[in-house]
N, C-alpha and C positions, 0 to 999 in steps of 0.2 A: 747848126748849132756851136760857140766857141768852145777852141779848145781851152782848155786849163795849167796857164801855162806854172807849174809850179819849181821852174828853176826863175824868177822873179826873185826880186832880194824880197818886196816887202810879202809876197806872199810865205816865202821861204821864213821869216820874221814871224808872223803870225801862228803858222805850224808849229814854229816855236818855245811858244807861247800857250797853246795848246795841248801842245807834248809834259812840258812844263808846269800846268796848269798854273797857269802865271798869273796874280789877283791885277787888276789891270782898272783903267777909269777911262769908260768912254764918251765924251760930248759928242754930242748931233750938232748937222747944224743949224734947229731953231734949237737952241740954247739947249735942251733936256741934257745932264747926265746922268752912266750909269755907272755901279763899281760889279767887276766879276766878276770871274774867269769864262775865258773863250769855251766853247762843246766840239760846234765845226766850220768849216768855213766851204764855200762851191765859190763856183764866177761870179755868183753873180749877192749873197750875204754872207753879216758869220750869223753865229747864234751864241748870245751870252747867256749865262745863268748869275744872278742877278746876287750879293746873298743872302735875299729873301728866298731865294730858290724858284723868281718867278721867271719862265724863260721867253727871250725875246728875240726874234726873229731881225734885221735891222740888214738894211739896203747900203753895199756898200756906197752909193753916193751922198745916203743922208748923215753921214761922219763929218767931225768937223779936226776930229783926232782921236786918237786910240797911244793908252802912255802906262807901261807900268805901274805900279804905285810899288813906294819902297815898301821894306818887308816891315810887321807890326812885331816890336817886343820885347 
């Protein structure tokens, strides 16, 4: 089993999003788009809790992009 390298910048950035409970937009290569907060990551997937409280496990290879959403207020 491959080691989960927490020293990689992308993994560190995602850990920061999880810690800060940052609202994110996540777009898949299929064109589907989701908004929500990440609750965990492992070496294969992310877990996103959508704004309507759905839990979605998303494999890294399916992600087109992931970006923070601007704070609403």
